[in-house]
Each structure stands twice: as structure tokens, then as C-alpha cells.
C-alpha positions as CSV (number, residue, x, y, z in Angstrom):
1,X,-6.1,-0.8,-14.3
2,X,-9.0,0.5,-12.4
3,X,-11.5,3.6,-12.6
4,X,-12.5,4.6,-9.3
5,X,-14.4,8.1,-9.7
6,X,-12.6,10.5,-11.3
7,X,-9.2,9.1,-10.8
8,X,-7.6,6.0,-13.1
9,X,-5.7,3.5,-11.2
10,X,-2.2,2.3,-12.6
11,X,-0.6,-1.2,-10.8
12,X,2.7,-1.9,-11.6
13,X,3.2,-5.4,-10.1
14,X,5.5,-7.0,-12.4
15,X,8.7,-8.8,-10.5
16,X,12.6,-7.8,-11.4
17,X,10.8,-5.2,-13.7
18,X,12.4,-2.0,-14.4
19,X,10.1,0.5,-12.6
20,X,8.1,2.5,-14.5
21,X,10.8,5.9,-14.8
22,X,8.6,8.3,-15.6
23,X,6.5,8.7,-12.7
24,X,9.4,7.0,-10.1
25,X,13.1,7.2,-9.6
26,X,13.1,4.7,-6.5
27,X,12.9,1.3,-6.7
28,X,9.7,-0.9,-4.8
29,X,8.4,-4.1,-5.0
30,X,4.7,-2.6,-5.9
31,X,4.1,1.0,-7.8
32,X,0.8,3.0,-8.1
33,X,-0.1,5.9,-9.9
34,X,-3.1,7.1,-9.8
35,X,-4.5,10.0,-12.3
36,X,-7.1,12.2,-12.1
37,X,-9.5,11.9,-15.7
38,X,-10.4,15.7,-15.1
39,X,-7.7,17.4,-13.7
40,X,-4.3,15.6,-14.9
41,X,-3.4,15.5,-11.2
42,X,-0.8,12.9,-10.8
43,X,-0.8,10.4,-7.0
44,X,1.7,8.2,-6.5
45,X,2.7,5.3,-4.3
46,X,5.2,3.0,-3.6
47,X,4.9,-0.2,-1.9
48,X,8.0,-2.5,0.0
49,X,7.7,-5.8,1.1
50,X,7.2,-6.3,5.4
51,X,8.3,-3.5,7.8
52,X,10.3,-0.8,6.1
53,X,9.6,2.1,8.2
54,X,12.8,2.8,11.2
55,X,11.9,3.3,14.8
56,X,11.6,7.0,14.7
57,X,9.1,6.8,11.7
58,X,6.9,4.1,13.5
59,X,7.0,6.3,16.2
60,X,5.2,8.8,14.7
61,X,2.5,7.0,13.2
62,X,-0.5,6.7,16.0
63,X,-0.9,3.3,17.0
64,X,1.4,1.9,14.4
65,X,3.7,0.2,17.7
66,X,0.3,-2.4,18.5
67,X,0.8,-4.0,14.6
68,X,2.4,-7.2,14.2
69,X,2.5,-9.5,11.4
70,X,3.1,-6.3,8.5
71,X,3.3,-8.0,5.7
72,X,3.9,-4.4,3.3
73,X,4.6,-0.2,3.5
74,X,2.9,1.7,1.1
75,X,4.8,4.9,1.0
76,X,2.6,7.9,-0.8
77,X,5.4,10.2,-2.3
78,X,2.8,13.4,-2.8
79,X,0.9,13.4,0.4
80,X,1.3,13.4,3.9
81,X,0.3,9.2,3.9
82,X,1.7,5.8,5.4
83,X,-0.1,2.5,5.3
84,X,0.8,-0.5,7.0
85,X,0.0,-4.0,5.9
86,X,-0.9,-6.7,8.0
87,X,-2.6,-10.1,8.5
88,X,-5.7,-9.8,10.0
89,X,-4.4,-12.8,12.9
90,X,-1.6,-14.7,13.4
91,X,-3.4,-18.0,12.7
92,X,-1.7,-20.1,9.6
93,X,-4.9,-20.0,7.7
94,X,-4.0,-15.6,7.4
95,X,-0.7,-15.9,6.6
96,X,-0.1,-13.9,3.4
97,X,2.7,-14.9,1.6
98,X,2.2,-12.3,-1.3
99,X,0.6,-8.6,-0.4
100,X,-0.2,-7.6,-4.3
101,X,-1.9,-11.1,-4.7
102,X,-4.6,-10.8,-2.7
103,X,-4.7,-14.9,-2.2
104,X,-5.7,-13.9,1.6
105,X,-7.2,-10.7,2.8
106,X,-5.6,-8.7,4.7
107,X,-6.1,-5.4,6.9
108,X,-4.4,-2.0,6.1
109,X,-4.1,1.4,8.1
110,X,-3.0,4.6,6.3
111,X,-2.1,7.5,8.7
112,X,-2.4,11.0,7.5
113,X,0.9,13.5,9.5
114,X,0.4,10.5,11.4
115,X,-2.8,10.2,13.2
116,X,-4.8,7.0,11.8
117,X,-7.2,7.7,8.8
118,X,-8.9,4.9,8.1
119,X,-8.1,0.8,8.1
120,X,-9.7,-1.3,5.1
121,X,-9.7,-4.6,4.2
122,X,-7.6,-6.0,1.6
123,X,-9.8,-9.0,-0.6
124,X,-10.3,-10.8,-3.4
125,X,-13.1,-10.3,-5.7
126,X,-14.5,-13.4,-6.5
127,X,-17.1,-12.0,-8.7
128,X,-14.5,-11.9,-11.5
């Protein structure tokens, strides 16, 4: 759980656990729920390991077909967005075994309505 601005983020990561049924009716590898602390608005995101988009879905995301080494797909269930998470390079030291643990930094590009919204680097906060 974390607080970012006015949003409370809840992450469900435990392998093999029952999905958080109060928010999801589909199974994913990882679940994220954002709750706005003032309005109570809820936004959900489900994550699958590897690339799980169809060729048509990939074709609708500007520049997505150029990405390689995709480790996970993020589905925004309440917004017209999709995120693809991928390794920074094909070098063996950049190999990502588990995107939920963020042992090795990787990148994620998010599209909104088919256009790139942003690309972020995900890395573990070593100050903790």
C-alpha cells in the first residue's frame, strides 16, 4: 500500500491467492487498486505476465510493435489505457524474472487511446 498525492494505492501480489473479489472478477498475475481519498473514486488495473495483447490490440498502440522483451501487460480496467512492461536491454544482466519484485530495473510505456502517454523506469527504492 502507498499514498501518492490524493490517491491510495493497494497492490495485491501473492501468487496463487484468491483475486480481491470486491474489485475484480477476472484473474491476473498482479492487481492494483487506486482509491481517491477525497472523492472515493476507484480505478483498477490488472497485470498479466508476458505480452497478452492480440495482434489487433498491439496494432492499435502507436509504436508498440517495435518493443521487444516484453515481461508484462497492464490493463487499466476503468480507463482507456494499456501499459507494456519490458526489459531495458536484451543483455543477460537486464533479464527480469518477476516484474512484481523489481529486482532488475525495467521500463513501462503507457498508451491512452492508442497514443503514448509516458514511459517510466521501474526500480526498487534501495533507501528503504
